[in-house]
VEXMI-662942 format. One record per residue: residue number from 1; x, y, z of N, C-alpha, C in turn; residue in three letters. Coordinates in nm, 2 decimals, padded with zeros to 4 digits. Layout:
ATOM   num       nx       ny       nz      cax      cay      caz       cx       cy       cz   residu
ATOM   NUM        X        Y        Z        X        Y        Z        X        Y        Z      ALA
...
! end
This chain:
ATOM   num       nx       ny       nz      cax      cay      caz       cx       cy       cz   residu
ATOM     1    00.08   -00.12    00.00    00.00    00.00    00.00    00.09    00.13    00.00      MET
ATOM     2    00.20    00.12    00.08    00.28    00.24    00.08    00.35    00.27   -00.05      SER
ATOM     3    00.38    00.16   -00.12    00.44    00.17   -00.25    00.35    00.25   -00.35      GLY
ATOM     4    00.22    00.23   -00.34    00.13    00.30   -00.43    00.12    00.45   -00.39      ARG
ATOM     5    00.13    00.47   -00.26    00.12    00.61   -00.22    00.25    00.68   -00.26      ILE
ATOM     6    00.36    00.62   -00.24    00.49    00.68   -00.28    00.49    00.70   -00.43      HIS
ATOM     7    00.44    00.61   -00.51    00.43    00.62   -00.65    00.34    00.73   -00.69      GLY
ATOM     8    00.23    00.75   -00.63    00.13    00.85   -00.66    00.20    00.99   -00.62      PHE
ATOM     9    00.26    01.00   -00.51    00.32    01.12   -00.47    00.44    01.16   -00.56      LEU
ATOM    10    00.51    01.06   -00.60    00.62    01.08   -00.70    00.57    01.13   -00.83      GLY
ATOM    11    00.46    01.08   -00.88    00.40    01.12   -01.00    00.35    01.27   -00.99      GLY
ATOM    12    00.29    01.30   -00.87    00.24    01.43   -00.85    00.36    01.53   -00.85      VAL
ATOM    13    00.47    01.49   -00.78    00.59    01.58   -00.78    00.64    01.60   -00.91      LEU
ATOM    14    00.66    01.49   -00.99    00.71    01.50   -01.13    00.62    01.59   -01.21      LEU
ATOM    15    00.49    01.57   -01.21    00.40    01.64   -01.29    00.40    01.79   -01.26      THR
ATOM    16    00.40    01.82   -01.13    00.40    01.96   -01.08    00.53    02.03   -01.11      SER
ATOM    17    00.64    01.95   -01.10    00.77    02.01   -01.14    00.78    02.05   -01.29      SER
ATOM    18    00.73    01.95   -01.37    00.73    01.98   -01.52    00.64    02.10   -01.55      LEU
ATOM    19    00.53    02.11   -01.48    00.43    02.22   -01.51    00.50    02.35   -01.47      THR
ATOM    20    00.56    02.35   -01.35    00.63    02.47   -01.30    00.74    02.52   -01.39      TYR
ATOM    21    00.82    02.42   -01.44    00.93    02.46   -01.53    00.88    02.50   -01.66      LEU
ATOM    22    00.77    02.45   -01.71    00.71    02.49   -01.84    00.66    02.63   -01.82      THR
ATOM    23    00.60    02.66   -01.71    00.55    02.80   -01.69    00.66    02.90   -01.68      ALA
ATOM    24    00.77    02.86   -01.62    00.89    02.95   -01.62    00.94    02.98   -01.76      LEU
ATOM    25    00.95    02.87   -01.84    01.00    02.89   -01.98    00.90    02.98   -02.06      GLU
ATOM    26    00.77    02.96   -02.04    00.68    03.05   -02.11    00.69    03.19   -02.06      PHE
ATOM    27    00.71    03.22   -01.94    00.73    03.35   -01.89    00.86    03.41   -01.95      ARG
ATOM    28    00.97    03.33   -01.95    01.09    03.38   -02.00    01.08    03.42   -02.15      LYS
ATOM    29    01.02    03.33   -02.23    00.99    03.36   -02.37    00.90    03.48   -02.39      ASN
ATOM    30    00.80    03.49   -02.31    00.71    03.60   -02.32    00.79    03.73   -02.30      ARG
ATOM    31    00.88    03.74   -02.20    00.95    03.86   -02.17    01.05    03.89   -02.29      ASP
ATOM    32    01.11    03.79   -02.35    01.20    03.81   -02.46    01.12    03.87   -02.58      ILE
ATOM    33    01.01    03.80   -02.61    00.93    03.85   -02.73    00.87    03.99   -02.70      VAL
ATOM    34    00.83    04.02   -02.58    00.78    04.15   -02.55    00.89    04.25   -02.57      SER
ATOM    35    01.00    04.23   -02.52    01.11    04.33   -02.53    01.15    04.35   -02.68      GLN
ATOM    36    01.15    04.24   -02.76    01.18    04.25   -02.90    01.07    04.33   -02.97      SER
ATOM    37    00.94    04.31   -02.94    00.84    04.39   -03.00    00.85    04.54   -02.96      LEU
ATOM    38    00.88    04.56   -02.84    00.90    04.70   -02.79    01.01    04.77   -02.87      ILE
ATOM    39    01.12    04.70   -02.89    01.23    04.75   -02.96    01.20    04.78   -03.11      THR
ATOM    40    01.12    04.68   -03.17    01.08    04.70   -03.31    00.99    04.82   -03.32      SER
ATOM    41    00.90    04.83   -03.23    00.80    04.95   -03.23    00.88    05.08   -03.22      LYS
ATOM    42    00.98    05.09   -03.13    01.06    05.21   -03.12    01.13    05.24   -03.25      ASP
ATOM    43    01.19    05.14   -03.31    01.26    05.16   -03.44    01.17    05.21   -03.55      ILE
ATOM    44    01.05    05.15   -03.56    00.96    05.19   -03.66    00.91    05.33   -03.64      ILE
ATOM    45    00.88    05.37   -03.51    00.83    05.50   -03.48    00.94    05.61   -03.50      GLU
ATOM    46    01.06    05.57   -03.46    01.17    05.67   -03.48    01.22    05.68   -03.62      ASN
ATOM    47    01.19    05.58   -03.70    01.23    05.58   -03.84    01.15    05.69   -03.92      ARG
ATOM    48    01.03    05.70   -03.89    00.94    05.80   -03.95    00.98    05.94   -03.91      HIS
ATOM    49    01.04    05.96   -03.79    01.07    06.09   -03.74    01.21    06.14   -03.80      ASN
ATOM    50    01.29    06.05   -03.86    01.41    06.09   -03.91    01.41    06.08   -04.07      ARG
ATOM    51    01.51    06.13   -04.13    01.52    06.12   -04.27    01.57    05.99   -04.32      ASP
ATOM    52    01.65    05.93   -04.24    01.72    05.80   -04.28    01.63    05.69   -04.25      THR
ATOM    53    01.64    05.58   -04.33    01.57    05.46   -04.30    01.66    05.35   -04.26      THR
ATOM    54    01.69    05.35   -04.13    01.79    05.26   -04.07    01.72    05.14   -04.02      TYR
ATOM    55    01.76    05.02   -04.06    01.71    04.90   -04.01    01.83    04.82   -03.95      VAL
ATOM    56    01.83    04.78   -03.83    01.95    04.72   -03.77    01.99    04.59   -03.84      PRO
ATOM    57    02.12    04.57   -03.85    02.17    04.45   -03.91    02.18    04.45   -04.06      GLY
ATOM    58    02.14    04.55   -04.13    02.14    04.54   -04.28    02.26    04.62   -04.33      THR
ATOM    59    02.33    04.70   -04.25    02.44    04.79   -04.30    02.57    04.74   -04.25      ASN
ATOM    60    02.59    04.61   -04.22    02.72    04.56   -04.18    02.80    04.51   -04.29      SER
ATOM    61    02.93    04.56   -04.30    03.02    04.52   -04.40    03.15    04.47   -04.34      ILE
ATOM    62    03.19    04.35   -04.37    03.31    04.29   -04.32    03.42    04.30   -04.43      ASN
ATOM    63    03.53    04.35   -04.40    03.64    04.37   -04.50    03.77    04.33   -04.43      TYR
ATOM    64    03.84    04.24   -04.49    03.97    04.20   -04.44    04.08    04.24   -04.54      ASN
ATOM    65    04.18    04.31   -04.49    04.29    04.36   -04.57    04.42    04.30   -04.53      ASP
ATOM    66    04.49    04.26   -04.63    04.63    04.20   -04.61    04.73    04.31   -04.63      ARG
ATOM    67    04.83    04.31   -04.54    04.93    04.42   -04.54    05.02    04.40   -04.66      SER
ATOM    68    05.05    04.28   -04.70    05.14    04.26   -04.82    05.09    04.14   -04.90      ASN
ATOM    69    05.15    04.13   -05.02    05.10    04.03   -05.12    05.15    03.89   -05.08      ILE
ATOM    70    05.26    03.89   -05.00    05.31    03.76   -04.96    05.21    03.68   -04.87      ARG
ATOM    71    05.14    03.75   -04.78    05.04    03.69   -04.70    04.92    03.64   -04.78      GLU
ATOM    72    04.89    03.72   -04.88    04.78    03.68   -04.97    04.81    03.55   -05.04      SER
ATOM    73    04.94    03.54   -05.10    04.98    03.42   -05.16    04.98    03.30   -05.06      PHE
ATOM    74    05.03    03.33   -04.94    05.03    03.22   -04.84    04.89    03.17   -04.81      ALA
ATOM    75    04.79    03.26   -04.80    04.65    03.22   -04.78    04.60    03.14   -04.89      ASP
ATOM    76    04.63    03.18   -05.02    04.59    03.10   -05.13    04.65    02.96   -05.13      ILE
ATOM    77    04.78    02.96   -05.10    04.85    02.83   -05.09    04.79    02.74   -04.99      TRP
ATOM    78    04.76    02.80   -04.87    04.70    02.72   -04.76    04.57    02.66   -04.80      ASN
ATOM    79    04.49    02.75   -04.86    04.35    02.70   -04.90    04.36    02.58   -05.00      SER
ATOM    80    04.46    02.59   -05.10    04.48    02.48   -05.19    04.53    02.35   -05.12      GLU
ATOM    81    04.62    02.37   -05.03    04.66    02.25   -04.95    04.55    02.19   -04.87      ILE
ATOM    82    04.46    02.27   -04.81    04.35    02.22   -04.74    04.25    02.15   -04.83      ILE
ATOM    83    04.23    02.20   -04.95    04.14    02.13   -05.05    04.20    02.00   -05.09      LYS
ATOM    84    04.33    01.99   -05.11    04.40    01.86   -05.14    04.39    01.76   -05.03      GLY
ATOM    85    04.41    01.81   -04.91    04.40    01.71   -04.79    04.25    01.67   -04.78      VAL
ATOM    86    04.16    01.75   -04.79    04.01    01.71   -04.79    03.98    01.61   -04.90      ASN
ATOM    87    04.04    01.63   -05.02    04.02    01.53   -05.12    04.07    01.40   -05.09      TRP
ATOM    88    04.19    01.40   -05.03    04.25    01.27   -04.99    04.17    01.20   -04.88      VAL
ATOM    89    04.12    01.28   -04.79    04.03    01.22   -04.68    03.90    01.17   -04.74      TYR
ATOM    90    03.85    01.23   -04.85    03.72    01.19   -04.90    03.73    01.06   -04.98      SER
ATOM    91    03.85    01.01   -05.01    03.86    00.89   -05.09    03.82    00.77   -05.00      ILE
ATOM    92    03.74    00.68   -05.06    03.70    00.56   -04.99    03.81    00.46   -05.01      ASN
ATOM    93    03.91    00.45   -04.92    04.02    00.37   -04.94    03.99    00.22   -04.95      TRP
ATOM    94    03.89    00.18   -04.87    03.85    00.04   -04.87    03.80    00.00   -05.01      LEU
ATOM    95    03.71    00.08   -05.07    03.66    00.05   -05.20    03.77    00.06   -05.31      ALA
ATOM    96    03.86    00.15   -05.30    03.97    00.16   -05.39    04.06    00.04   -05.38      ALA
ATOM    97    04.09   -00.01   -05.26    04.17   -00.13   -05.24    04.10   -00.25   -05.30      GLY
ATOM    98    03.97   -00.26   -05.28    03.90   -00.38   -05.33    03.90   -00.37   -05.49      GLU
ATOM    99    03.89   -00.26   -05.54    03.89   -00.24   -05.69    04.02   -00.28   -05.75      LYS
ATOM   100    04.13   -00.24   -05.68    04.27   -00.28   -05.73    04.29   -00.43   -05.71      VAL
ATOM   101    04.24   -00.48   -05.60    04.25   -00.63   -05.58    04.18   -00.71   -05.68      GLU
ATOM   102    04.06   -00.66   -05.72    03.98   -00.73   -05.82    04.06   -00.73   -05.96      ARG
ATOM   103    04.11   -00.61   -05.99    04.19   -00.60   -06.11    04.31   -00.68   -06.12      GLY
ATOM   104    04.38   -00.69   -06.00    04.50   -00.78   -06.00    04.46   -00.92   -06.01      LEU
ATOM   105    04.35   -00.96   -05.94    04.31   -01.10   -05.95    04.27   -01.14   -06.09      ARG
ATOM   106    04.20   -01.05   -06.16    04.17   -01.08   -06.30    04.29   -01.09   -06.39      LYS
ATOM   107    04.39   -01.01   -06.36    04.52   -01.01   -06.44    04.59   -01.14   -06.41      LEU
ATOM   108    04.60   -01.18   -06.29    04.67   -01.31   -06.25    04.59   -01.43   -06.31      VAL
ATOM   109    04.46   -01.43   -06.30    04.38   -01.54   -06.34    04.38   -01.56   -06.49      GLU
ATOM   110    04.40   -01.45   -06.56    04.39   -01.45   -06.71    04.52   -01.51   -06.77      SER
ATOM   111    04.63   -01.51   -06.69    04.76   -01.56   -06.74    04.78   -01.71   -06.72      LYS
! end
């Protein structure tokens, strides 16, 4: 009898814990969405008050500059080496070995 009571209480504890954690997650998501909506509203309202049409995240430009041509050539060389190594890693060596073995077997058996 006590096993059933403990099982029931354990189920109640588990269910209430999951419900509580779900409610906390909903509150956290609600706060994040609310803050995002407030920020968006402010941007839209302030955009009409100014002459510029600024939307965050659309005006970012990333530019990398090399100080000399030697570093540029080194980068190109390194990228080609990386491509070659990736090609070697992409080869299915087991299938290639089996294909060579079949070819050698045919060559030996035909003589």
